[in-house]
Steps between C-alpha positions, in 0.01 A plus 500: 500500500814640648658168467421475137638859446831409659528174306432680162738781594776256594443321166534821301796618692681167437425503129653862476804393708552196274505730192777699656705173588513391127820707479737608772511836305140561608527364848648830642133621492420275783745698713413851378526767760191695660279187504541371853151583602364310208743219580361488854154477371596227257665319799177499691271413208711223363563341837120503567450333162751227581332458836158440333647253253690311771195483715309348226757266337734388762372221758770580770435881486121460540572275810762740630252789494228294678759383755598850584143634525491711184135568397484769248710800375434856640554809301627847551293673238559320175840355618505158683647498849781233429614508864194308580650188306677249729880504477653176372851361543698186466375353826116573478464450126788339310563227747134458589371397156649263246663670190213395266231655718687826482490504124221604252204258531708282734725359218857533384485546127655217304731708268674840483562483876837514689521372849783630715569511871643755738844409636377387842739717690236562757367142513356251255500609143166610351369436160379780276325488156546759227309518176585601149353853529661562831838403382484681164389816681783471764755435222387829323535711809841352591622574137354864538664547832843366398502728181383796703793450745781380275412631143461326174849361460531119481523330847649164585290387800657240740219364738676404816167449693416151607402285213293184491147525652548846666305800401769745415710259294225370275289811450818737465646286231181463305428877515856621414573269210266690264703827507864407586770245486444263799719255692334339800765377725351533847718602795821346383785739518740292309283461192418870505862593522584263200218658290636852553857389410383305190268756370731808568442854585296638209156383637279678748455226754180514729555253779198425705498333853476532875726766660723264708585294187574815289736615772671162516534510110668838515741398789593162353538574122853523380413781262525883502124604496603844383573356149149360467170676465289318767157567638360328811126442532440357846185385678370268777637720778622847568855659432629764716638820342829421648509170313406677171771747550748217574403307162506816295856581618594152402391583135147406465343767279127505629312321770121470504242320719163357386246428759259202465370197685445144381148531687399791275699610197878507427515852383284722717729801508855600432780736589629762260761780530239733641395263783864413585580873529215535756616197681868641515353834634314300778829316571703824526259741658383392857239771523347413154494132603311559819243701321433280196550154650240326729723245645837516664795297401671457168398714199202331314507407142324749271314407191248661252192303411190539288188517719285409205649147518550463867279631773741533811362579845688500850340316792468632837811299583698676220482187270436520112165371376514471128227418234584406147264714283611345165238227376550158365689359788439127560515557880421867563613661833273766645620697819786242559744572797849399412618599857753751372517835678449803297297809378432716200645855465389728217750728341340816619562390853871448415535838360304670802729352755812595302362857479428516868856386578656732257625234277536584135311287232840468333605269786295227314476399143190619294248224460393371173151430632293622799393149591487447887779373709484164688714496820588146575663419840512114458311200641320590838610170642873520412607686816604418849398688798769609739419721798198644323693564166426334177820394310474385149754332257506838301616677811805257518558521142507885508735480807758284309493714204528823684863463579789351298626328825195272467419493134848412389516183720150386554303303234177398668325479833231327721314638799477275801299566822561303823339517837690417826355278774445847683292619213762747363488549128822468304540637144769334307598590141669213321740642231643313196829640385589523138693247307866521610437730786682397824572823703263781579621872502406504866521262787177312564404710810557828300320351200190402711480833673534685156244283339217543766581880518441527138184287527378750742542798279295310223222373731393766746291248699803279546690816614260538787500121569886505534481744770296258710752224478676442825698198395730565193508118415128526393639656176749270319651407163605160372740493205516207246717430203329499158260205465543377858281477810130616438599587151614155399164378386401835313300436184582782262215399284239661729467815705740525796405374843615774742393333820668238693 
């Protein structure tokens, strides 16, 4: 009986939400303040309803539950204990079962289906299926989010994400064409520059792409960005606050990030001026950072998300477990571990910590909604271990953009770990110089010392590790001209590979 109740409840809620999504003018009710308790109940109820449907309709999921020893749901009063459901991920579910078996009734529908694939930056590309209802709903939320961020004025969107079969290119183009001018060029800086020059300065350009490409575009373009109204929307990986400041100084008007995953949904949560102001406070105030963040190292990305649409948990290892609570997905995901580190923080906690530290609420922007915050620290496996410290690409990026001596001459980087015959570990940072840069502001020895000293101020664990190093040669930097060495085979169409 409880299962029937949750199925009926989820159906009624979905009908109500669909009525709100008829127009973007009524969608604001989905984000109305003071309803987070109700949203959390919704999240649990709708996840349970999706679990029951998946258990009944999806062959792979039935076998997955059996293989992991799941027998029956237990309850805490009326509410199901969702933590008893086995956690799935790419290894134990997606790679284990054929795509068809992960779909409703074990079949891929013959029409109204788009098949895309992840970039394959972490291995072999994986295919994903997206149905008509899923795509339509996602497009509505993208439109609402863009209008909420950038206003109602006309936009000229340039899609600089990878095109072809990849998820971002296909789905972003299909979603944005319904409410804006759109030109899908992929990561081709020359075509984007020509477009800006030909169409002139009177448009509001919204250029979407990966952070390294957007920076390359700004550095290479022979135009004055101050004369253009350009907004950057980036995704796929994080951007340090130092890099954001760097791009804003070059003339980019606004820079926002969207968080999603090919495995799940392309638009799970997004930055706004409020979340950016909190992230900047974390970046500038060490005491606040130590109180509010759960992991050391670079400042995490901060997003707001709707818990009615996504149930987000944190595992014992600090990794995000996400359930899509929206119905009508061809291949549903329940308690899916994307192996990104992160956690949820509610606004009340932010303001409480600020009050304890004597920080005025005026130090951050006033939020438009009280939706919870997602703190995202990046992929759990994208780190190298060095003398007990975990060093991530975001740590290196933040180091580069924290000082002009680095940011004005360096375009990109890779992290390389070696081990000598004696078992000593060596950390080497390969740095790619910008186009046309030959000389450094410091000699190589001074540059190396300054770089690792700055990394130590950003990553406190590395600061402690650095004290244990007896041989200075265990920390080194290799410099390369633009597009040479390990950067020669770079593919700008996909996310950057930061490990050599």
